[in-house]
Z-matrix of the N, CA and C atoms (Angstrom, degrees):
N
C 1 1.469
C 2 1.532 1 108.85
N 3 1.327 2 115.44 1 131.23
C 4 1.456 3 119.86 2 177.29
C 5 1.520 4 109.31 3 -73.68
N 6 1.334 5 114.97 4 179.04
C 7 1.458 6 120.64 5 179.51
C 8 1.525 7 110.03 6 -58.22
N 9 1.350 8 117.90 7 139.49
C 10 1.470 9 119.84 8 -177.43
C 11 1.525 10 112.34 9 -60.81
N 12 1.325 11 115.71 10 148.16
C 13 1.457 12 121.06 11 168.54
C 14 1.522 13 108.67 12 -71.35
N 15 1.319 14 117.21 13 140.56
C 16 1.460 15 120.62 14 178.33
C 17 1.518 16 109.69 15 -94.76
N 18 1.317 17 116.75 16 132.80
C 19 1.459 18 121.09 17 -176.52
C 20 1.518 19 110.20 18 -142.22
N 21 1.327 20 115.94 19 133.26
C 22 1.468 21 122.17 20 176.26
C 23 1.521 22 108.75 21 -98.34
N 24 1.330 23 115.65 22 133.80
C 25 1.461 24 120.64 23 176.17
C 26 1.530 25 107.91 24 -123.03
N 27 1.341 26 117.21 25 150.55
C 28 1.463 27 119.59 26 -171.22
C 29 1.524 28 113.69 27 -88.94
N 30 1.313 29 115.41 28 138.51
C 31 1.459 30 119.96 29 165.56
C 32 1.529 31 107.98 30 -66.34
N 33 1.307 32 116.88 31 167.84
C 34 1.469 33 118.75 32 175.24
C 35 1.511 34 112.96 33 96.73
N 36 1.349 35 115.64 34 -149.27
C 37 1.456 36 121.66 35 -167.57
C 38 1.518 37 113.80 36 -62.94
N 39 1.341 38 118.17 37 -26.78
C 40 1.459 39 120.61 38 -175.78
C 41 1.523 40 113.85 39 -91.84
N 42 1.319 41 117.90 40 -13.69
C 43 1.468 42 120.40 41 -169.23
C 44 1.522 43 112.68 42 -56.66
N 45 1.324 44 117.42 43 -52.62
C 46 1.467 45 120.33 44 -176.33
C 47 1.528 46 111.07 45 -61.67
N 48 1.331 47 116.95 46 -40.35
C 49 1.467 48 120.43 47 -179.75
C 50 1.524 49 111.47 48 -65.88
N 51 1.332 50 116.75 49 -39.93
C 52 1.464 51 121.05 50 179.28
C 53 1.524 52 110.39 51 -63.84
N 54 1.331 53 116.41 52 -50.49
C 55 1.468 54 120.84 53 -178.42
C 56 1.528 55 110.27 54 -61.89
N 57 1.333 56 116.77 55 -41.71
C 58 1.462 57 120.95 56 179.92
C 59 1.533 58 111.13 57 -63.71
N 60 1.330 59 117.09 58 -43.17
C 61 1.454 60 121.40 59 -179.22
C 62 1.525 61 111.23 60 -63.32
N 63 1.324 62 116.55 61 -45.45
C 64 1.468 63 120.35 62 -178.80
C 65 1.525 64 110.78 63 -69.41
N 66 1.324 65 116.73 64 -43.80
C 67 1.462 66 120.92 65 -178.24
C 68 1.527 67 111.62 66 -64.74
N 69 1.346 68 116.93 67 -35.44
C 70 1.464 69 120.73 68 179.93
C 71 1.521 70 112.18 69 -64.97
N 72 1.338 71 117.44 70 -15.34
C 73 1.457 72 122.08 71 178.81
C 74 1.521 73 111.80 72 -106.04
N 75 1.336 74 114.41 73 25.83
C 76 1.459 75 120.39 74 170.69
C 77 1.504 76 116.18 75 88.00
N 78 1.341 77 117.34 76 3.39
C 79 1.465 78 120.27 77 -179.76
C 80 1.533 79 108.34 78 -111.68
N 81 1.316 80 115.60 79 78.47
C 82 1.466 81 120.57 80 -176.15
C 83 1.523 82 110.63 81 -66.43
N 84 1.338 83 114.57 82 133.92
C 85 1.466 84 120.90 83 179.33
C 86 1.519 85 108.35 84 -119.23
N 87 1.322 86 115.48 85 127.14
C 88 1.462 87 120.19 86 178.20
C 89 1.526 88 108.72 87 -136.14
N 90 1.332 89 115.41 88 114.11
C 91 1.459 90 120.26 89 177.33
C 92 1.527 91 108.99 90 -88.19
N 93 1.305 92 116.49 91 129.30
C 94 1.456 93 119.91 92 176.05
C 95 1.511 94 111.00 93 -67.88
N 96 1.306 95 116.77 94 171.90
C 97 1.459 96 121.51 95 -179.15
C 98 1.527 97 110.64 96 -55.80
N 99 1.328 98 115.06 97 119.63
C 100 1.465 99 123.71 98 178.09
C 101 1.530 100 113.71 99 66.17
N 102 1.325 101 118.54 100 3.17
C 103 1.468 102 120.05 101 179.05
C 104 1.523 103 110.02 102 -79.96
N 105 1.312 104 115.45 103 143.43
C 106 1.462 105 121.39 104 -178.19
C 107 1.527 106 112.01 105 -110.84
N 108 1.335 107 117.39 106 6.83
C 109 1.460 108 120.51 107 176.85
C 110 1.519 109 109.03 108 -141.27
N 111 1.328 110 115.00 109 153.71
C 112 1.462 111 120.58 110 -179.93
C 113 1.521 112 108.44 111 -161.15
N 114 1.331 113 115.93 112 154.28
C 115 1.461 114 122.10 113 171.67
C 116 1.520 115 107.02 114 -105.74
N 117 1.344 116 116.29 115 133.01
C 118 1.467 117 118.61 116 -177.16
C 119 1.525 118 110.66 117 -68.44
N 120 1.324 119 116.34 118 169.32
C 121 1.461 120 122.20 119 -172.18
C 122 1.522 121 113.72 120 -64.20
N 123 1.348 122 117.41 121 -21.22
C 124 1.469 123 120.10 122 179.63
C 125 1.520 124 112.55 123 -93.82
N 126 1.326 125 117.37 124 -11.19
C 127 1.461 126 120.86 125 -176.34
C 128 1.514 127 113.41 126 79.53
N 129 1.341 128 116.80 127 9.40
C 130 1.469 129 120.64 128 -178.85
C 131 1.526 130 112.32 129 -79.70
N 132 1.343 131 116.86 130 -32.07
C 133 1.464 132 121.35 131 -172.86
C 134 1.525 133 111.82 132 -125.26
N 135 1.313 134 115.60 133 134.95
C 136 1.465 135 121.75 134 165.48
C 137 1.529 136 105.64 135 -104.42
N 138 1.324 137 116.48 136 114.64
C 139 1.458 138 122.55 137 -167.73
C 140 1.526 139 110.29 138 -106.93
N 141 1.337 140 115.64 139 131.15
C 142 1.464 141 121.83 140 176.31
C 143 1.524 142 108.60 141 -113.93
N 144 1.303 143 116.43 142 130.40
C 145 1.468 144 122.28 143 178.46
C 146 1.527 145 108.13 144 -98.12
N 147 1.335 146 117.00 145 114.50
C 148 1.468 147 121.28 146 -174.14
C 149 1.527 148 109.91 147 -130.50
N 150 1.317 149 116.11 148 164.99
C 151 1.460 150 120.30 149 175.08
C 152 1.533 151 109.53 150 -64.75
N 153 1.316 152 115.52 151 141.89
C 154 1.451 153 120.90 152 -173.66
C 155 1.528 154 112.42 153 -54.05
N 156 1.333 155 117.89 154 -48.32
C 157 1.465 156 119.68 155 -175.12
C 158 1.526 157 112.65 156 -72.92
N 159 1.350 158 117.45 157 -14.43
C 160 1.463 159 120.80 158 176.91
C 161 1.521 160 112.55 159 -89.38
N 162 1.330 161 116.97 160 -15.58
C 163 1.457 162 120.12 161 -172.12
C 164 1.538 163 113.21 162 -58.10
N 165 1.332 164 119.65 163 -46.46
C 166 1.467 165 118.08 164 178.87
C 167 1.530 166 113.02 165 -59.30
N 168 1.316 167 117.64 166 -32.09
C 169 1.467 168 120.66 167 179.41
C 170 1.519 169 110.78 168 -65.78
N 171 1.329 170 117.27 169 -42.80
C 172 1.467 171 120.68 170 178.37
C 173 1.527 172 110.83 171 -62.64
N 174 1.329 173 117.37 172 -40.96
C 175 1.466 174 120.34 173 -179.67
C 176 1.525 175 110.57 174 -73.23
N 177 1.314 176 117.89 175 -40.64
C 178 1.468 177 122.00 176 179.43
C 179 1.522 178 111.42 177 -58.04
N 180 1.330 179 116.90 178 -40.64
C 181 1.460 180 121.18 179 -178.25
C 182 1.528 181 112.78 180 -88.14
N 183 1.330 182 116.93 181 1.94
C 184 1.449 183 120.21 182 175.74
C 185 1.515 184 115.18 183 77.23
N 186 1.328 185 117.33 184 10.22
C 187 1.464 186 119.80 185 175.90
C 188 1.527 187 108.91 186 -65.23
N 189 1.327 188 115.35 187 -41.89
C 190 1.462 189 122.16 188 167.51
C 191 1.521 190 106.96 189 -117.25
N 192 1.319 191 116.50 190 131.41
C 193 1.460 192 118.97 191 -178.91
C 194 1.512 193 112.98 192 -74.51
N 195 1.337 194 115.55 193 -27.51
C 196 1.463 195 122.10 194 -177.69
C 197 1.517 196 109.96 195 -126.10
N 198 1.329 197 116.16 196 163.26
C 199 1.462 198 120.38 197 176.12
C 200 1.520 199 109.90 198 -155.18
N 201 1.313 200 116.34 199 152.99
C 202 1.463 201 122.09 200 172.96
C 203 1.524 202 107.05 201 -115.68
N 204 1.333 203 116.10 202 121.52
C 205 1.460 204 119.61 203 -167.38
C 206 1.517 205 110.35 204 -160.84
N 207 1.324 206 116.41 205 156.64
C 208 1.454 207 121.80 206 177.45
C 209 1.519 208 112.42 207 -81.28
N 210 1.338 209 114.83 208 155.66
C 211 1.473 210 120.30 209 178.17
C 212 1.524 211 111.97 210 -55.45
N 213 1.334 212 116.52 211 -36.61
C 214 1.456 213 120.41 212 -177.24
C 215 1.516 214 111.75 213 -62.08
N 216 1.321 215 116.60 214 -42.87
C 217 1.468 216 121.18 215 -178.35
C 218 1.519 217 110.97 216 -67.50
N 219 1.329 218 116.42 217 -38.96
C 220 1.463 219 120.35 218 176.98
C 221 1.522 220 110.21 219 -63.95
N 222 1.333 221 116.86 220 -47.17
C 223 1.465 222 120.81 221 -178.21
C 224 1.525 223 111.71 222 -61.44
N 225 1.324 224 116.54 223 -41.71
C 226 1.459 225 119.99 224 -179.04
C 227 1.523 226 112.49 225 -69.24
N 228 1.338 227 117.17 226 -25.09
C 229 1.471 228 120.35 227 -179.02
C 230 1.523 229 112.18 228 -72.52
N 231 1.341 230 116.66 229 -28.89
C 232 1.456 231 120.33 230 -177.52
C 233 1.520 232 114.27 231 79.81
N 234 1.340 233 117.63 232 0.09
C 235 1.464 234 121.35 233 -179.61
C 236 1.528 235 110.54 234 -91.55
N 237 1.335 236 115.67 235 159.52
C 238 1.462 237 121.64 236 177.41
C 239 1.523 238 109.96 237 -110.49
N 240 1.332 239 115.41 238 137.74
C 241 1.460 240 120.87 239 -178.65
C 242 1.526 241 109.89 240 -134.88
N 243 1.319 242 115.51 241 164.76
C 244 1.458 243 121.20 242 169.60
C 245 1.527 244 107.83 243 -84.09
N 246 1.318 245 117.03 244 123.63
C 247 1.463 246 120.97 245 178.40
C 248 1.519 247 108.45 246 -87.53
N 249 1.323 248 116.51 247 117.12
C 250 1.465 249 121.45 248 -174.39
C 251 1.523 250 111.17 249 -88.48
N 252 1.335 251 117.37 250 -49.28
C 253 1.460 252 120.50 251 178.50
C 254 1.519 253 110.26 252 -162.08
N 255 1.346 254 114.30 253 163.89
C 256 1.459 255 122.18 254 176.45
C 257 1.521 256 108.48 255 -101.83
N 258 1.318 257 116.74 256 133.13
C 259 1.460 258 121.55 257 -177.32
C 260 1.532 259 110.82 258 -95.25
N 261 1.339 260 117.24 259 151.29
C 262 1.463 261 121.12 260 -170.83
C 263 1.526 262 114.92 261 -89.57
N 264 1.320 263 116.96 262 34.38
C 265 1.462 264 119.84 263 178.69
C 266 1.528 265 108.81 264 -150.47
N 267 1.325 266 115.77 265 166.47
C 268 1.458 267 120.93 266 173.13
C 269 1.510 268 115.76 267 77.26
N 270 1.349 269 118.02 268 7.79
C 271 1.462 270 119.56 269 -178.99
C 272 1.529 271 110.33 270 -67.39
N 273 1.312 272 115.91 271 138.63
C 274 1.456 273 121.34 272 179.78
C 275 1.521 274 109.06 273 -150.44
N 276 1.343 275 116.95 274 -173.10
C 277 1.461 276 120.98 275 -179.49
C 278 1.520 277 109.89 276 -128.70
N 279 1.320 278 115.66 277 144.88
C 280 1.458 279 121.21 278 170.41
C 281 1.525 280 106.77 279 -99.62
N 282 1.321 281 116.12 280 121.78
C 283 1.470 282 120.57 281 -170.47
C 284 1.525 283 112.23 282 -130.26
N 285 1.332 284 114.98 283 154.57
C 286 1.461 285 122.01 284 165.26
C 287 1.514 286 106.96 285 -91.35
N 288 1.330 287 116.23 286 131.64
C 289 1.468 288 121.04 287 176.94
C 290 1.518 289 109.43 288 -131.14
N 291 1.322 290 115.40 289 156.38
C 292 1.470 291 121.80 290 179.22
C 293 1.522 292 107.74 291 -155.51
N 294 1.333 293 115.40 292 175.63
C 295 1.452 294 118.58 293 177.87
C 296 1.529 295 109.82 294 -63.59
N 297 1.312 296 115.25 295 148.87
C 298 1.464 297 121.08 296 -175.79
C 299 1.524 298 110.98 297 -54.31
N 300 1.333 299 115.87 298 134.37
C 301 1.458 300 121.34 299 179.37
C 302 1.514 301 115.00 300 87.60
N 303 1.341 302 117.85 301 2.58
C 304 1.470 303 120.81 302 -178.99
C 305 1.522 304 111.36 303 -71.82
N 306 1.322 305 116.30 304 151.68
C 307 1.455 306 121.74 305 173.79
C 308 1.523 307 109.91 306 -70.25
N 309 1.323 308 116.44 307 155.96
C 310 1.457 309 119.64 308 172.11
C 311 1.533 310 108.44 309 -70.09
N 312 1.339 311 117.86 310 157.27
C 313 1.471 312 119.41 311 178.85
C 314 1.526 313 112.93 312 -56.37
N 315 1.346 314 117.25 313 -35.62
C 316 1.466 315 120.55 314 -179.73
C 317 1.532 316 110.97 315 -63.16
N 318 1.317 317 117.19 316 -37.96
C 319 1.467 318 121.15 317 -176.03
C 320 1.527 319 112.57 318 -85.70
N 321 1.327 320 116.79 319 -18.38
C 322 1.463 321 120.03 320 -176.05
C 323 1.523 322 111.30 321 -67.76
N 324 1.336 323 116.18 322 -39.91
C 325 1.464 324 120.39 323 179.99
C 326 1.520 325 112.06 324 80.72
N 327 1.314 326 116.10 325 156.33
C 328 1.457 327 121.20 326 -179.97
C 329 1.518 328 111.59 327 70.98
N 330 1.335 329 115.00 328 -167.29
C 331 1.462 330 120.59 329 179.58
C 332 1.526 331 109.65 330 -77.71
N 333 1.316 332 115.71 331 130.80
C 334 1.460 333 122.18 332 -178.76
C 335 1.520 334 109.20 333 -98.30
N 336 1.324 335 116.96 334 129.72
C 337 1.470 336 121.84 335 177.87
C 338 1.528 337 109.65 336 -97.47
N 339 1.321 338 114.82 337 128.80
C 340 1.466 339 120.95 338 -175.87
C 341 1.522 340 109.07 339 -131.60
N 342 1.329 341 116.40 340 134.21
C 343 1.462 342 121.59 341 173.54
C 344 1.527 343 108.42 342 -102.66
N 345 1.330 344 117.32 343 132.64
C 346 1.459 345 120.56 344 -177.26
C 347 1.525 346 110.67 345 -168.56
N 348 1.313 347 115.21 346 162.31
C 349 1.465 348 120.22 347 168.23
C 350 1.534 349 110.07 348 -101.07
N 351 1.336 350 116.20 349 -3.58
C 352 1.470 351 121.75 350 -178.85
C 353 1.524 352 109.26 351 -103.33
N 354 1.308 353 114.73 352 68.60
C 355 1.470 354 121.25 353 -170.28
C 356 1.523 355 111.98 354 -67.44
N 357 1.325 356 117.29 355 -47.74
C 358 1.463 357 120.54 356 -175.74
C 359 1.535 358 111.52 357 -64.01
N 360 1.325 359 117.36 358 -47.13
C 361 1.461 360 120.70 359 -178.66
C 362 1.528 361 111.42 360 -66.25
N 363 1.334 362 116.03 361 -37.92
C 364 1.460 363 120.12 362 178.90
C 365 1.525 364 110.89 363 -65.76
N 366 1.322 365 116.00 364 -47.82
C 367 1.469 366 120.11 365 -179.77
C 368 1.523 367 110.76 366 -59.48
N 369 1.321 368 116.59 367 -44.17
C 370 1.466 369 120.24 368 -178.58
C 371 1.530 370 111.15 369 -62.87
N 372 1.329 371 116.50 370 -41.56
C 373 1.471 372 120.24 371 -178.40
C 374 1.531 373 110.49 372 -62.60
N 375 1.323 374 116.98 373 -47.02
C 376 1.465 375 120.37 374 -178.83
C 377 1.527 376 111.47 375 -68.34
N 378 1.344 377 117.05 376 -40.17
C 379 1.459 378 119.71 377 -178.97
C 380 1.523 379 111.62 378 -65.34
N 381 1.348 380 116.91 379 -37.23
C 382 1.464 381 119.49 380 178.82
C 383 1.524 382 111.87 381 -62.73
N 384 1.326 383 115.47 382 -24.94
C 385 1.466 384 119.81 383 -179.01
C 386 1.528 385 112.48 384 -101.01
N 387 1.318 386 116.27 385 3.26
C 388 1.460 387 120.22 386 177.38
C 389 1.523 388 113.90 387 69.30
N 390 1.333 389 116.69 388 25.79
C 391 1.466 390 121.11 389 -179.49
C 392 1.524 391 109.27 390 -99.95
N 393 1.337 392 118.86 391 119.59
C 394 1.466 393 120.03 392 177.54
C 395 1.528 394 110.10 393 -62.06
N 396 1.324 395 116.64 394 136.42
C 397 1.462 396 119.62 395 -175.72
C 398 1.530 397 110.79 396 -138.97
N 399 1.326 398 114.63 397 140.89
C 400 1.457 399 122.57 398 170.99
C 401 1.526 400 106.13 399 -113.88
N 402 1.334 401 116.22 400 122.34
C 403 1.459 402 120.44 401 -175.63
C 404 1.519 403 110.20 402 -108.13
N 405 1.316 404 115.73 403 127.86
C 406 1.460 405 122.40 404 174.37
C 407 1.525 406 107.43 405 -105.57
N 408 1.319 407 115.82 406 116.85
C 409 1.464 408 120.18 407 -176.98
C 410 1.529 409 110.49 408 -79.46
N 411 1.327 410 115.48 409 126.19
C 412 1.458 411 121.83 410 174.44
C 413 1.519 412 109.05 411 -127.20
N 414 1.325 413 116.10 412 145.99
C 415 1.460 414 120.36 413 -179.50
C 416 1.508 415 113.81 414 -86.06
N 417 1.321 416 117.98 415 -19.99
C 418 1.455 417 121.02 416 -178.29
C 419 1.508 418 110.71 417 -176.77
N 420 1.330 419 115.53 418 175.03
C 421 1.471 420 122.61 419 -179.45
C 422 1.530 421 111.97 420 51.40
N 423 1.330 422 115.85 421 43.43
C 424 1.462 423 119.18 422 -178.08
C 425 1.525 424 111.72 423 -67.56
N 426 1.334 425 117.46 424 -19.77
C 427 1.468 426 120.27 425 -178.96
C 428 1.526 427 111.99 426 -61.13
N 429 1.327 428 116.85 427 -21.32
C 430 1.464 429 120.33 428 179.92
C 431 1.526 430 112.55 429 -75.91
N 432 1.338 431 116.84 430 -21.50
C 433 1.468 432 119.95 431 -173.18
C 434 1.528 433 113.32 432 -57.89
N 435 1.331 434 120.27 433 -49.37
C 436 1.473 435 119.49 434 177.60
C 437 1.532 436 112.13 435 -68.43
N 438 1.314 437 116.98 436 -35.68
C 439 1.469 438 120.97 437 -177.99
C 440 1.526 439 110.94 438 -64.80
N 441 1.337 440 116.67 439 -39.46
C 442 1.462 441 121.17 440 -176.87
C 443 1.524 442 113.34 441 -94.58
N 444 1.346 443 116.73 442 -0.24
C 445 1.458 444 120.05 443 175.51
C 446 1.512 445 115.42 444 85.93
N 447 1.346 446 117.61 445 13.50
C 448 1.464 447 119.73 446 178.65
C 449 1.522 448 111.38 447 -72.44
N 450 1.317 449 116.72 448 -41.15
C 451 1.465 450 122.08 449 179.88
C 452 1.521 451 108.14 450 -156.84
N 453 1.330 452 117.99 451 140.92
C 454 1.459 453 119.56 452 -178.98
C 455 1.529 454 113.32 453 -73.43
N 456 1.326 455 117.08 454 -22.45
C 457 1.461 456 120.96 455 -178.08
C 458 1.527 457 110.22 456 -123.69
N 459 1.334 458 114.67 457 151.15
C 460 1.464 459 120.47 458 170.63
C 461 1.527 460 107.91 459 -128.64
N 462 1.329 461 115.28 460 157.43
C 463 1.458 462 121.53 461 169.33
C 464 1.516 463 106.46 462 -124.14
N 465 1.336 464 115.94 463 125.10
C 466 1.458 465 119.47 464 -176.58
C 467 1.522 466 109.89 465 -155.78
N 468 1.332 467 115.52 466 164.08
C 469 1.458 468 120.68 467 173.01
C 470 1.519 469 109.43 468 -72.43
N 471 1.313 470 116.13 469 137.75
C 472 1.462 471 121.57 470 179.60
C 473 1.517 472 108.69 471 -126.50
N 474 1.333 473 116.27 472 124.35
C 475 1.468 474 120.84 473 174.92
C 476 1.530 475 109.02 474 -104.39
N 477 1.313 476 117.82 475 -70.51
C 478 1.469 477 120.89 476 179.86
C 479 1.524 478 112.51 477 -96.73
N 480 1.341 479 117.94 478 -24.86
C 481 1.458 480 121.22 479 -177.49
C 482 1.515 481 113.57 480 84.36
N 483 1.327 482 117.84 481 0.75
C 484 1.462 483 120.77 482 -175.56
C 485 1.533 484 112.04 483 -66.66
N 486 1.330 485 117.09 484 -34.86
C 487 1.476 486 119.91 485 178.65
C 488 1.517 487 110.73 486 -66.45
N 489 1.333 488 116.90 487 -38.69
C 490 1.466 489 120.49 488 176.75
C 491 1.523 490 110.36 489 -61.27
N 492 1.315 491 116.17 490 -49.72
C 493 1.467 492 120.77 491 -178.39
C 494 1.522 493 110.81 492 -59.51
N 495 1.323 494 116.65 493 -40.81
C 496 1.464 495 121.18 494 -178.71
C 497 1.522 496 111.93 495 -63.19
N 498 1.331 497 116.90 496 -23.68
C 499 1.461 498 121.34 497 -179.67
C 500 1.528 499 112.68 498 -107.03
N 501 1.329 500 116.57 499 16.50
C 502 1.463 501 120.69 500 176.60
C 503 1.510 502 114.24 501 71.53
N 504 1.333 503 117.14 502 26.34
C 505 1.460 504 121.52 503 -178.49
C 506 1.525 505 110.17 504 -110.90
N 507 1.331 506 114.83 505 160.72
C 508 1.454 507 120.26 506 175.27
C 509 1.523 508 109.48 507 -141.45
N 510 1.327 509 115.65 508 156.63
C 511 1.464 510 120.80 509 177.94
C 512 1.523 511 109.26 510 -72.90
N 513 1.329 512 115.26 511 128.45
C 514 1.465 513 121.54 512 177.69
C 515 1.523 514 109.98 513 -90.88
N 516 1.327 515 116.06 514 -45.17
C 517 1.465 516 120.74 515 178.81
C 518 1.522 517 109.70 516 -162.51
N 519 1.325 518 116.25 517 156.92
C 520 1.461 519 121.69 518 175.26
C 521 1.524 520 109.68 519 -89.02
N 522 1.324 521 116.06 520 136.73
C 523 1.467 522 120.45 521 173.62
C 524 1.516 523 111.41 522 -91.09
N 525 1.342 524 116.23 523 -42.78
C 526 1.471 525 119.79 524 -175.30
C 527 1.512 526 110.30 525 -162.94
N 528 1.328 527 115.23 526 148.03
C 529 1.461 528 120.93 527 167.10
C 530 1.523 529 107.25 528 -84.54
N 531 1.317 530 116.33 529 130.99
C 532 1.456 531 121.66 530 -176.20
C 533 1.524 532 109.34 531 -108.32
N 534 1.320 533 116.22 532 122.30
C 535 1.463 534 121.75 533 177.25
C 536 1.528 535 109.61 534 -115.23
N 537 1.318 536 114.86 535 162.02
C 538 1.466 537 121.15 536 179.54
C 539 1.527 538 108.24 537 -99.20
N 540 1.316 539 116.55 538 131.44
C 541 1.471 540 121.77 539 -174.57
C 542 1.529 541 111.24 540 -123.13
N 543 1.326 542 113.79 541 152.19
C 544 1.462 543 120.80 542 162.39
C 545 1.516 544 105.66 543 -92.57
N 546 1.328 545 116.67 544 117.48
C 547 1.459 546 121.56 545 -178.39
C 548 1.529 547 109.59 546 -114.45
N 549 1.330 548 114.96 547 162.96
C 550 1.465 549 120.03 548 179.44
C 551 1.518 550 110.30 549 -138.10
N 552 1.314 551 115.51 550 146.40
C 553 1.455 552 120.78 551 166.25
C 554 1.527 553 106.92 552 -62.15
N 555 1.345 554 119.33 553 127.28
C 556 1.472 555 120.55 554 -173.87
C 557 1.526 556 114.37 555 -55.34
N 558 1.328 557 117.60 556 -41.55
C 559 1.470 558 120.26 557 179.13
C 560 1.525 559 110.90 558 -67.21
N 561 1.326 560 116.49 559 -40.52
C 562 1.461 561 121.88 560 179.26
C 563 1.530 562 110.07 561 -64.91
N 564 1.322 563 116.61 562 -38.08
C 565 1.458 564 121.35 563 179.20
C 566 1.528 565 111.06 564 -61.62
N 567 1.316 566 116.59 565 -43.78
C 568 1.470 567 120.58 566 179.37
C 569 1.521 568 111.09 567 -64.80
N 570 1.316 569 116.25 568 -39.11
C 571 1.463 570 121.60 569 -176.43
C 572 1.522 571 112.35 570 -72.88
N 573 1.344 572 116.06 571 -32.87
C 574 1.468 573 120.53 572 -174.37
C 575 1.529 574 111.10 573 -121.48
N 576 1.326 575 116.18 574 34.83
C 577 1.466 576 120.23 575 -173.86
C 578 1.531 577 112.07 576 -55.58
N 579 1.330 578 117.45 577 -46.98
C 580 1.470 579 120.56 578 -175.48
C 581 1.527 580 111.36 579 -62.62
N 582 1.334 581 116.70 580 -46.66
C 583 1.464 582 120.33 581 -179.30
C 584 1.522 583 111.71 582 -65.46
N 585 1.335 584 116.43 583 -37.70
C 586 1.469 585 120.24 584 179.54
C 587 1.529 586 110.05 585 -68.99
N 588 1.325 587 117.55 586 -38.42
C 589 1.463 588 120.93 587 177.45
C 590 1.528 589 110.40 588 -62.76
N 591 1.329 590 116.97 589 -40.08
C 592 1.473 591 120.66 590 177.66
C 593 1.526 592 110.20 591 -64.34
N 594 1.336 593 116.66 592 -42.31
C 595 1.461 594 120.91 593 178.46
C 596 1.529 595 110.54 594 -62.77
N 597 1.327 596 116.71 595 -44.20
C 598 1.468 597 120.56 596 179.75
C 599 1.522 598 110.50 597 -60.86
N 600 1.334 599 116.89 598 -39.24
C 601 1.461 600 120.53 599 178.57
C 602 1.532 601 110.72 600 -63.12
N 603 1.312 602 116.37 601 -43.81
C 604 1.465 603 120.76 602 179.00
C 605 1.532 604 110.50 603 -63.61
N 606 1.323 605 116.87 604 -41.66
C 607 1.469 606 120.59 605 -174.08
C 608 1.533 607 112.87 606 -74.33
N 609 1.324 608 117.13 607 -14.44
C 610 1.465 609 120.11 608 178.01
C 611 1.529 610 111.98 609 -99.66
N 612 1.317 611 118.09 610 -0.79
C 613 1.461 612 120.91 611 179.66
C 614 1.527 613 110.66 612 -72.20
N 615 1.324 614 114.23 613 145.91
C 616 1.466 615 119.79 614 172.65
C 617 1.519 616 109.03 615 -74.79
N 618 1.341 617 116.32 616 150.87
C 619 1.460 618 119.70 617 179.42
C 620 1.528 619 109.42 618 -114.85
């Protein structure tokens, strides 16, 4: 076996799904107590567990040659990667939401104020439509922004929508469908093309 491929996987909502998907294909991953790196049971992968928003930085700088991450995180990073494959879990939507009965941003007129942690994607969406926008960056709990009067609109990931409903909000429009990808540092991909192709084949197999 050649030297393991290096891959960063995200802490948070995707971690269990990523580990389960890889392990189900014979590459068992077990992180020791408080350890943030591990080699899978076959020796094919050296896995680093990192914060989701830091993952593109590790792959961009080649610390990890590969990464598993959502489209939203890649877009917000501003970096470019080789997209190897799309994974069959973790799909969600990036949506504009507001208090029930609110006008759409297009109909509201004037500059629209939006609270979000997805600044780049939000700005691009509004600019493509010629709608002036003021973005307030928040790290979390964006659902409170319309309730407390910080901003009439939010942009956030929506899975079930139950948190929105609980706060009297509703989806106004979808910005993007978000999928989970296996990405690669472009230089690393060229150097390890054969090994990455073998990994992609394994990761797309039915179990």
